[in-house]
MARKOLKE-684680 format. One record per residue (C-alpha): residue in three letters; x, y, z. Coordinates in steps of 0.02 Angstrom, whole numbers, padded with zeros to 5 digits, always signed. Layout:
<pts>
ALAXYZ
...
</pts>
This chain:
<pts>
MET+05524+04828+08110
TYR+05658+04951+08060
LYS+05645+05119+07974
ILE+05776+05165+07847
LYS+05792+05329+07754
THR+05832+05339+07570
VAL+05835+05473+07434
ASN+05722+05444+07284
ALA+05723+05539+07120
TYR+05564+05588+07028
VAL+05543+05661+06854
GLY+05373+05733+06813
GLY+05303+05655+06972
LYS+05355+05479+06920
PHE+05483+05375+07014
LEU+05651+05367+06924
CYS+05771+05281+07044
ASP+05835+05262+07221
VAL+05978+05387+07217
LEU+06064+05317+07371
GLN+06069+05141+07298
GLU+06129+05206+07129
ALA+06270+05300+07216
LEU+06322+05142+07309
ASN+06315+05038+07148
ASN+06423+05163+07053
ASN+06545+05195+07196
LYS+06501+05381+07205
MET+06456+05501+07344
LEU+06271+05543+07361
GLY+06301+05727+07317
ASP+06397+05679+07160
MET+06259+05561+07104
LYS+06128+05697+07129
LYS+06233+05816+07020
ILE+06249+05683+06883
LEU+06061+05649+06882
SER+06020+05836+06887
ALA+06126+05865+06732
GLU+06049+05716+06642
TYR+05867+05750+06689
PRO+05816+05933+06697
GLY+05673+05963+06818
ILE+05718+05814+06928
GLU+05653+05815+07107
PHE+05737+05728+07254
ARG+05639+05669+07407
ILE+05699+05593+07569
GLU+05583+05450+07613
GLU+05571+05318+07749
LYS+05545+05134+07715
MET+05489+05003+07840
ILE+05597+04847+07841
ARG+05556+04688+07934
LYS+05693+04612+08039
ALA+05762+04452+07963
VAL+05738+04302+08075
</pts>
């Protein structure tokens, strides 16, 4: 089992997107993606979270 860290965005307590994955998909830096989302969604909250990933066999 592996632990990976990611940054998730929440608006009004509801999950919006995985900011790290969105940044990779749009070829942007994480900080730039957070600025874009902050401008688009006022009151957005960012949380760093860990996910457990099983090792592929």
